C-alpha positions in Angstrom: 124.2 216.2 19.0 123.2 212.6 18.5 123.6 211.5 14.9 122.8 207.8 15.5 119.7 206.1 14.2 116.8 205.4 16.6 116.3 201.7 17.6 113.4 201.5 15.2 115.3 203.0 12.3 118.2 200.6 13.0 115.9 197.7 13.1 114.4 198.6 9.7 117.9 198.9 8.2 118.9 195.6 9.7 115.8 193.8 8.5 116.2 195.1 4.9 119.8 194.1 4.9 119.1 190.6 6.2 116.3 189.9 3.7 118.0 191.4 0.7 121.4 189.8 1.5 119.7 186.4 1.9 117.3 186.6 -1.1 119.0 188.9 -3.6 122.1 186.8 -4.0 124.4 186.9 -7.0 123.1 183.5 -8.1 119.5 184.5 -7.7 120.0 187.6 -9.7 121.7 185.7 -12.5 118.7 183.4 -12.6 116.3 186.4 -12.9 118.4 188.0 -15.6 118.7 184.8 -17.6 115.0 184.1 -17.4 114.2 186.8 -19.9 111.7 189.6 -19.5 112.0 192.5 -17.1 114.6 192.5 -14.3 112.0 192.0 -11.5 112.1 189.3 -8.9 108.5 188.9 -7.9 109.3 186.3 -5.2 111.7 188.8 -3.5 109.0 191.5 -3.9 106.6 189.3 -2.0 109.1 188.7 0.8 109.8 192.4 1.2 106.1 193.1 1.4 105.5 190.3 3.9 108.2 191.8 6.1 106.3 195.2 6.1 109.1 197.1 4.3 106.8 198.3 1.4 104.5 199.8 4.0 107.1 201.7 5.9 105.9 205.1 4.6 102.3 204.2 4.0 100.0 205.8 6.6 98.8 203.4 9.3 95.1 203.8 8.3 96.0 202.2 4.9 98.0 199.3 6.4 101.4 200.8 6.7 103.8 201.8 9.5 103.3 205.6 8.9 107.0 206.4 9.0 108.9 208.8 6.8 111.5 209.5 4.1 114.5 208.7 6.3 113.3 205.2 6.9 112.7 204.7 3.2 116.2 206.0 2.4 117.6 203.3 4.8 115.8 200.6 2.8 117.0 202.1 -0.5 120.6 202.0 0.7 120.3 198.2 1.2 118.6 197.8 -2.2 121.7 199.6 -3.7 124.1 197.5 -1.7 122.6 194.3 -3.1 121.5 195.6 -6.5 118.2 193.9 -5.7 115.9 193.6 -8.8 112.8 195.2 -7.2 111.2 198.6 -7.9 111.2 200.1 -4.4 112.3 203.6 -5.3 109.7 203.7 -8.1 106.8 202.3 -6.0 107.5 204.1 -2.7 109.1 207.4 -3.7 107.6 208.0 -7.1 104.2 206.6 -6.4 103.1 206.0 -2.8 104.6 209.1 -1.2 103.0 211.6 -3.7 99.6 209.8 -3.4 99.8 209.8 0.4 100.7 213.6 0.3 98.5 214.9 -2.5 96.0 212.2 -3.3 92.3 212.2 -2.7 90.8 209.9 -0.1 89.6 207.6 -2.9 93.1 207.5 -4.5 94.8 206.8 -1.2 92.3 204.0 -0.4 92.7 202.5 -3.9 96.5 202.4 -4.1 98.2 202.6 -0.7 96.9 199.3 0.8 98.0 197.6 -2.4 101.4 199.1 -2.2 101.8 197.9 1.4 100.7 194.4 0.4 103.1 194.2 -2.5 100.1 194.0 -4.9 100.9 197.1 -7.0 103.9 198.6 -8.7 103.8 202.3 -9.1 106.1 204.8 -10.9 106.2 208.3 -12.3 107.5 209.9 -15.5 109.6 212.8 -14.1 111.5 213.2 -17.4 110.4 213.6 -20.9 112.0 214.1 -24.3 113.3 217.5 -23.2 114.2 216.4 -19.6 112.0 219.0 -17.9 109.0 217.7 -16.0 108.1 221.1 -14.7 107.2 222.1 -18.3 106.2 218.7 -19.7 105.7 217.8 -23.3 102.6 215.7 -22.5 99.5 217.7 -23.1 96.2 217.3 -21.3 93.0 218.7 -22.8 89.6 218.8 -21.2 87.1 216.2 -22.3 83.9 216.7 -20.4 84.7 216.3 -16.7 87.9 214.4 -17.5 91.0 214.8 -19.6 92.7 213.4 -22.8 96.5 213.0 -22.6 98.8 212.8 -25.5 102.6 212.7 -25.9 105.6 210.5 -25.4 107.5 209.8 -22.1 111.0 208.3 -22.1 112.5 206.8 -20.0 109.9 205.7 -17.5 111.5 203.7 -14.7 109.7 200.4 -14.1 107.3 201.5 -16.8 107.3 197.9 -18.2 106.0 196.4 -15.0 104.0 199.3 -13.4 100.3 199.1 -12.6 100.0 202.9 -12.7 102.2 205.8 -13.8 102.0 209.4 -12.4 102.3 211.5 -15.5 102.9 215.3 -15.4 101.1 217.1 -18.3 100.5 220.6 -19.5 96.9 221.5 -18.7 96.9 225.1 -20.0 99.1 228.1 -20.5 101.6 228.0 -17.6 99.7 225.2 -15.7 100.6 221.6 -15.1 98.7 218.7 -13.7 99.7 215.2 -12.5 97.6 212.3 -13.5 97.4 208.6 -12.6 97.5 206.7 -15.9 96.8 203.0 -16.4 99.4 201.5 -18.7 96.7 199.2 -20.1 94.2 202.0 -20.9 93.1 202.6 -24.5 95.6 204.7 -26.4 98.6 203.7 -24.2 101.6 202.0 -25.8 104.3 200.7 -23.5 107.6 199.8 -25.3 110.3 198.2 -23.1 113.7 199.7 -23.4 117.0 197.9 -23.3 119.0 199.7 -20.7 122.7 199.1 -20.1 122.0 198.7 -16.4 119.3 196.2 -17.0 116.7 198.3 -15.2 113.1 197.7 -16.5 112.6 201.1 -18.2 110.1 201.8 -20.9 108.9 204.3 -23.5 105.3 205.4 -22.8 103.4 206.8 -25.7 100.0 208.3 -25.0 97.5 209.0 -27.8 94.3 210.7 -26.6 94.3 208.6 -23.5 91.1 209.1 -21.5 91.7 210.0 -17.8 88.9 210.6 -15.4 88.7 213.7 -13.3 89.2 211.5 -10.2 92.6 210.4 -11.5 94.1 213.9 -11.2 96.5 214.1 -8.3 95.6 217.3 -6.4 94.7 220.4 -8.4 95.4 219.9 -12.1 96.5 223.5 -12.3 98.9 223.2 -9.4 100.9 220.2 -10.6 104.2 222.1 -11.0 104.5 222.2 -7.2 103.7 218.5 -6.9 106.3 217.7 -9.6 108.9 219.7 -7.7 108.0 217.9 -4.5 108.3 214.5 -6.2 111.6 215.4 -8.0 113.3 216.5 -4.8 112.5 213.2 -3.1 113.3 211.1 -6.2 116.7 212.8 -6.5 117.5 212.3 -2.8 116.4 208.6 -3.1 118.8 208.1 -6.0 121.6 209.3 -3.8 120.6 206.8 -1.1 120.7 204.0 -3.7 124.1 205.2 -4.9 125.4 205.0 -1.3 124.6 201.3 -1.1 126.0 200.7 -4.5 129.3 202.3 -3.7 129.5 200.7 -0.2 129.3 197.2 -1.6 131.6 198.0 -4.6 134.2 199.1 -2.2 133.6 196.1 0.1 134.1 193.7 -2.8 137.3 195.5 -3.8 138.7 195.5 -0.3 138.1 191.8 0.0 139.7 191.2 -3.4 142.9 193.2 -2.9 143.4 191.5 0.5 143.4 188.1 -1.2 144.8 188.7 -4.6 148.6 188.2 -4.5 151.5 189.4 -6.7 155.1 188.8 -5.8 153.9 186.7 -2.9 152.1 189.5 -1.1 148.5 190.9 -1.2 148.2 193.7 -3.7 146.6 195.8 -0.9 150.2 196.2 0.4 151.2 198.1 -2.7 151.2 201.9 -2.1 149.3 202.8 -5.3 146.6 200.3 -4.7 146.2 201.4 -1.0 146.0 205.0 -2.1 143.2 204.4 -4.6 141.3 202.3 -2.1 141.6 205.0 0.5 140.4 207.7 -1.9 137.4 205.5 -2.7 136.6 205.1 1.0 136.7 208.9 1.5 134.4 209.4 -1.5 132.0 206.8 -0.1 131.8 208.5 3.2 131.1 211.8 1.4 128.2 210.2 -0.3 127.0 208.9 3.0 127.1 212.2 4.8 125.5 214.2 2.0 122.8 211.7 1.2 121.8 211.3 4.9 121.7 215.1 5.4 119.4 215.4 2.4 117.1 212.5 3.6 117.0 213.9 7.2 116.1 217.4 6.1 113.2 216.0 3.9 112.0 213.9 6.8 112.2 216.8 9.2 110.2 219.0 6.8 113.1 221.5 6.3 114.1 223.2 3.0 116.4 220.7 1.3 116.9 221.7 -2.3 120.5 222.7 -1.9 121.4 219.6 0.2 119.7 217.4 -2.3 121.7 218.8 -5.2 124.9 218.4 -3.2 124.0 214.8 -2.4 123.3 214.0 -6.0 126.5 215.7 -7.1 128.5 213.5 -4.9 126.6 210.4 -5.8 127.2 211.2 -9.5 130.8 212.5 -9.4 132.3 210.4 -6.6 130.2 207.4 -7.4 131.9 207.1 -10.8 135.4 207.4 -9.2 134.5 204.6 -6.8 133.2 202.1 -9.3 136.0 202.9 -11.7 138.5 202.3 -8.9 136.8 199.0 -8.1 137.0 197.9 -11.7 140.7 198.8 -12.1 141.8 197.2 -8.9 139.9 194.0 -9.8 141.6 193.8 -13.2 140.1 191.3 -15.6 137.9 189.9 -12.8 136.0 193.1 -12.7 134.4 192.6 -16.2 133.6 188.9 -15.6 129.8 188.7 -15.7 130.0 185.6 -13.4 131.3 188.0 -10.8 128.9 190.6 -9.2 131.0 193.7 -9.6 129.7 194.5 -13.1 126.2 195.2 -11.7 127.6 197.9 -9.4 129.5 199.6 -12.2 126.5 199.6 -14.5 124.0 200.7 -11.7 126.3 203.5 -10.6 126.3 204.8 -14.2 122.5 204.6 -14.3 122.2 206.5 -11.0 124.8 209.1 -12.1 122.7 210.3 -15.0 119.1 209.8 -13.7 117.5 213.2 -12.9 120.7 215.1 -13.7 124.4 214.2 -13.4 127.1 216.1 -11.7 127.2 219.1 -14.0 123.4 219.5 -13.8 123.6 219.5 -10.0 126.4 222.1 -10.0 124.3 224.4 -12.3 121.4 224.0 -9.9 123.5 224.9 -6.9 124.9 227.9 -8.8 121.4 229.1 -9.5 120.5 228.8 -5.9 123.6 230.7 -4.8 123.0 233.4 -7.4 119.5 233.9 -6.1 120.7 234.5 -2.5 121.2 238.1 -1.2 124.8 239.1 -0.6 
């Protein structure tokens, strides 16, 4: 069995790696972070769009390449490897993919070309105050042919910079809808949140926000299925990001321990240091294998719930071991904000908790196993 990427997939990964390595440098990210406002490099966003990476999973009739989730995951790995300040996961996975799959012709025409061009940032609110988007606390009530949405969503990734947010809402007893909400619409309040990781998250408060019938994604009574579809892809995408984060944290650590000397020899020669680095390498490869399996099954149209939970478990549990090892082996250098390692530590913590940490994933796997026949 051939587990290698196709030439096209490898070219996509290489292109993303080249652009993000060249443009999302440590110095450039310091400049963006010190400029104030959300952590979003619009110049880099334009470069990524120009290279066609934002249109990878956009259908060809809307200006994209028409490829799939595996190709998106390869790009996300490189975003994680560089901690690039661009909302690719939010725009492609939380926004473009659901619109391409469930959106009307008008919705696809309105948003997908703009995504491919880099002219729109999309996101979705897959968690709420109770952390359960399948039974959302946002309520939608009928208002003529449209809807009125009320409630609070927190945190909304990239909510501070989004042009549209996909919002799950309760539409009746036991029914859920997903709606495209304009953050600038009457009744919407966007409150930026200060996140430890620096990601541009926001609180989104909706007060009788008018939403037209044409802004419902699919059947407004069948949104639970759409939310489940979105959540699976978002969780797998987080694992792909975590892979890149852990790869580079380990690479920085390997370089450091080869050059940092004590007693006239590199600290990499000390047995305890070598053992910790080796364990971090094994953990990174486990994240690689499980995240790629999840992404491949999604791309192949195969059931992937268990594989996604396993991938997110490893991303959360092993990811923390890897970045803690990186911090410890760097010593005081690891907490210096003029050195890039701190971003990887903070990003790994962010990815660990998003859409459920290790314990939540184990519980999910347990429920799946309990539901299987003996």
